[in-house]
C-alpha positions as CSV (number, residue, x, y, z in Angstrom):
1,M,7.6,0.4,24.3
2,K,5.1,1.8,26.7
3,E,1.6,2.8,25.4
4,T,2.3,6.5,26.0
5,E,5.6,6.2,24.2
6,S,3.9,4.5,21.3
7,N,1.2,7.1,21.1
8,N,3.7,9.9,21.2
9,F,5.7,8.4,18.4
10,E,2.6,8.0,16.3
11,K,1.7,11.6,17.1
12,L,5.2,12.7,15.9
13,L,4.8,10.9,12.6
14,K,1.4,12.5,12.1
15,I,2.8,16.0,12.9
16,M,5.6,15.3,10.3
17,D,2.9,14.4,7.7
18,E,1.1,17.6,8.4
19,L,4.2,19.7,8.3
20,R,5.2,18.3,4.9
21,E,1.7,19.1,3.6
22,K,1.1,22.5,5.1
23,C,4.3,24.3,6.1
24,P,6.2,26.1,3.3
25,W,9.6,25.6,4.9
26,D,9.2,21.9,5.8
27,R,7.7,21.2,2.4
28,K,10.7,22.7,0.7
29,Q,13.3,20.6,2.5
30,T,15.3,17.8,0.9
31,M,17.8,15.3,2.3
32,D,20.6,17.5,1.0
33,S,19.2,20.7,2.6
34,L,18.8,18.9,5.9
35,R,22.3,17.3,6.0
36,H,24.2,20.3,7.4
37,L,21.4,21.0,9.9
38,T,21.6,17.4,11.1
39,I,25.4,17.8,11.7
40,E,24.8,21.0,13.6
41,E,22.2,19.2,15.8
42,M,24.7,16.4,16.6
43,Y,27.2,18.9,17.8
44,E,24.6,20.6,20.0
45,L,23.8,17.1,21.4
46,S,27.5,16.6,22.0
47,D,27.7,19.9,23.9
48,A,24.8,18.9,26.1
49,I,26.4,15.6,26.9
50,I,29.8,17.2,27.8
51,E,28.1,19.8,30.0
52,K,25.9,17.1,31.6
53,N,22.9,19.5,31.0
54,Y,20.2,16.8,31.1
55,N,17.3,19.2,30.4
56,E,19.1,20.4,27.3
57,L,20.1,16.9,26.4
58,C,16.5,15.8,26.4
59,K,15.7,18.7,24.0
60,E,18.6,17.9,21.7
61,L,17.7,14.2,21.5
62,G,14.2,15.4,20.4
63,D,15.8,17.5,17.6
64,V,17.9,14.5,16.4
65,L,14.8,12.3,16.4
66,L,13.0,14.9,14.4
67,H,15.7,14.7,11.7
68,I,15.4,10.9,11.6
69,V,11.7,11.1,11.1
70,F,12.2,13.9,8.5
71,Y,14.6,11.7,6.4
72,A,12.2,8.8,6.7
73,K,9.3,10.9,5.5
74,I,11.3,12.1,2.5
75,G,12.4,8.6,1.8
76,A,8.8,7.4,1.8
77,E,7.7,10.2,-0.5
78,Q,10.5,9.2,-3.0
79,G,9.6,5.5,-2.7
80,H,12.9,4.4,-1.2
81,F,12.0,3.5,2.4
82,D,9.8,4.6,5.3
83,M,10.0,4.8,9.0
84,N,8.9,1.2,9.5
85,D,11.8,0.1,7.1
86,V,14.3,2.1,9.2
87,I,13.2,0.5,12.4
88,E,12.8,-3.0,11.0
89,Q,16.3,-3.0,9.5
90,L,17.7,-1.6,12.8
91,N,16.0,-4.3,14.8
92,Q,17.3,-7.0,12.5
93,K,20.8,-5.7,12.6
94,L,20.9,-5.6,16.4
95,I,19.6,-9.1,16.6
96,T,22.1,-10.5,14.0
97,R,25.1,-8.7,15.6
98,H,24.3,-9.9,19.1
99,P,24.4,-13.7,18.7
100,H,25.5,-13.9,22.4
101,I,22.0,-12.5,23.3
102,Y,19.8,-13.9,20.5
103,G,21.8,-17.0,19.6
104,E,24.1,-19.6,21.0
105,V,27.4,-17.7,21.0
106,K,29.2,-17.4,24.3
107,V,31.3,-14.3,25.1
108,D,33.5,-13.5,28.1
109,D,33.9,-9.7,27.8
110,E,33.2,-6.6,25.6
111,D,36.3,-7.3,23.5
112,A,34.7,-10.6,22.4
113,V,31.5,-8.7,21.5
114,K,33.5,-6.3,19.3
115,R,35.3,-9.1,17.6
116,N,32.0,-10.9,16.8
117,W,30.5,-7.6,15.6
118,E,33.3,-6.9,13.1
119,S,33.3,-10.6,12.0
120,I,29.6,-10.5,11.3
121,K,29.9,-7.2,9.3
122,L,32.5,-8.9,7.0
123,K,30.1,-11.8,6.5
124,E,27.4,-9.3,5.5
125,G,29.6,-8.2,2.6
126,K,31.8,-5.5,4.0
127,I,35.1,-5.5,2.1
128,S,37.2,-4.0,5.0
129,V,36.8,-3.7,8.7
130,L,37.6,0.0,8.3
131,Q,34.9,0.5,5.7
132,G,32.5,1.6,8.3
133,V,34.6,4.6,9.3
134,P,33.0,7.6,7.6
135,Q,35.4,9.6,5.4
136,G,33.9,12.9,6.6
137,L,34.7,12.4,10.3
138,P,37.0,14.9,11.9
139,A,40.5,13.5,11.8
140,L,40.9,13.0,15.6
141,I,37.7,11.1,15.9
142,K,38.5,9.1,12.7
143,A,41.9,8.0,14.1
144,Y,40.2,6.8,17.3
145,R,37.6,4.8,15.4
146,I,40.2,3.3,13.0
147,Q,42.3,2.1,15.9
148,D,39.2,0.8,17.8
149,K,38.0,-1.2,14.7
150,A,41.5,-2.6,14.1
151,R,41.5,-3.7,17.8
152,G,38.2,-5.4,17.1
153,V,40.0,-8.0,14.9
154,G,43.0,-8.4,17.1
155,F,45.4,-5.9,15.5
156,E,46.5,-4.3,18.7
157,W,49.5,-3.5,21.0
158,T,50.0,-6.0,23.8
159,N,50.7,-3.5,26.6
160,R,50.5,0.2,27.5
161,K,54.3,0.6,28.0
162,D,55.0,-0.3,24.3
163,V,52.4,2.2,23.1
164,W,54.1,5.0,25.1
165,H,57.5,4.0,23.7
166,K,55.9,4.5,20.3
167,V,54.7,8.0,21.2
168,E,58.3,8.9,22.3
169,E,59.7,7.4,19.1
170,E,57.3,9.4,16.9
171,M,58.0,12.6,18.9
172,A,61.8,12.1,18.4
173,E,61.3,11.7,14.7
174,L,59.2,14.8,14.5
175,Q,61.9,16.8,16.4
176,Q,64.6,15.5,14.2
177,A,62.6,16.4,11.0
178,V,62.2,19.9,12.3
179,E,65.8,20.3,13.3
180,N,67.0,19.0,10.0
181,N,64.7,21.5,8.2
182,E,63.1,18.8,6.2
183,S,60.3,19.4,3.7
184,F,56.9,20.6,4.8
185,E,55.3,17.3,3.7
186,R,57.8,15.2,5.8
187,I,57.2,17.3,8.9
188,E,53.5,17.1,8.4
189,D,53.8,13.3,8.1
190,E,55.8,13.1,11.3
191,L,53.4,15.4,13.2
192,G,50.5,13.2,12.0
193,D,52.3,10.1,13.4
194,V,52.7,11.8,16.8
195,F,49.0,12.6,16.9
196,F,48.0,9.1,15.8
197,S,50.3,7.5,18.4
198,L,49.0,9.8,21.2
199,I,45.4,8.9,20.3
200,N,46.4,5.3,20.5
201,Y,47.9,5.8,23.9
202,A,44.7,7.5,25.0
203,R,42.7,4.4,24.3
204,F,45.1,2.3,26.4
205,I,44.5,4.5,29.4
206,N,40.8,4.4,28.8
207,Q,40.5,8.1,27.8
208,N,38.6,9.4,24.8
209,P,41.0,11.9,23.2
210,E,38.2,14.0,21.6
211,D,36.6,14.5,25.1
212,A,39.9,15.3,26.7
213,L,40.8,17.9,24.1
214,E,37.4,19.5,24.2
215,R,37.7,19.8,28.0
216,T,41.1,21.5,27.5
217,N,39.6,23.8,24.9
218,R,36.9,24.9,27.3
219,K,39.4,25.3,30.1
220,F,41.6,27.5,28.0
221,I,38.5,29.6,26.9
222,R,37.5,30.1,30.6
223,R,41.0,31.2,31.6
224,F,41.5,33.4,28.6
225,Q,38.2,35.2,29.1
226,H,39.1,35.7,32.7
227,M,42.2,37.6,31.6
228,E,40.1,39.6,29.2
229,K,37.7,40.5,32.0
230,R,40.6,41.5,34.3
231,A,42.1,43.7,31.6
232,K,38.7,45.4,31.0
233,E,38.3,46.0,34.8
234,N,41.7,47.8,34.7
235,G,40.7,49.9,31.6
236,L,43.3,48.1,29.4
237,A,43.3,46.2,26.2
238,I,44.6,42.7,26.4
239,N,46.9,43.1,23.5
240,E,48.6,46.0,25.3
241,L,49.7,43.9,28.3
242,S,52.9,42.1,28.9
243,L,53.1,38.3,29.1
244,K,54.1,38.6,32.7
245,Q,50.9,40.4,33.7
246,L,48.8,38.0,31.6
247,D,50.4,35.1,33.4
248,V,49.4,36.6,36.8
249,W,45.7,36.7,35.7
250,W,46.0,33.3,34.0
251,N,47.2,31.7,37.3
252,E,44.5,33.6,39.1
253,A,41.9,31.9,36.9
254,K,43.5,28.5,37.6
255,Q,43.2,29.1,41.3
256,T,39.5,29.8,41.1
257,E,38.7,26.5,39.3
């Protein structure tokens, strides 16, 4: 760490000490009260990354760092851990889980690195490879992480074509369940299988399904808001227009992208 970086970090820790002592709002906060704010900050960081807004990204990284320092300060006040403990444990974990850098282990590619990582975690006392997937993750991201961790120990399809066949198989089963008017729960199960298999296929074509879906969400919003704008320009309410007219403006939005 450069001297200026070290000095700035020390200054940040000092500011946090002062805020906890002098600011009524900061003094009142607990780990529980900060939790939902931290989640919000992570989503704001994610937005900046997707938009490639590097000025905003720098600011959001600072906000996330503030929360890390805040939790460490509260942890120190309660006698659980302090900032030095957080950094020391992180340093040790990174060294232990990278034996190909800090040890004698040889690796050929990133897949070997992941296998070593998961193997080391099990040796550290993890009961399951999937234990590290947070229960509170959104379902799409959780499915991706589950599949990626399973891949890390060799539980993986051998080729992309077989994965796509699985997607088609699951879609056929969903369609059959709907046509047979089966129970809500059965249809829900089949729909979940379709999503899970599509997420798996996304991995095989080197796409992050969360990013892909978010880009589509934003694209839909842009095009829909274009239709709303055109309707307003014509003195009309969007819910009064025919689908045919809306399609014209939708295609108009597509052509401008």
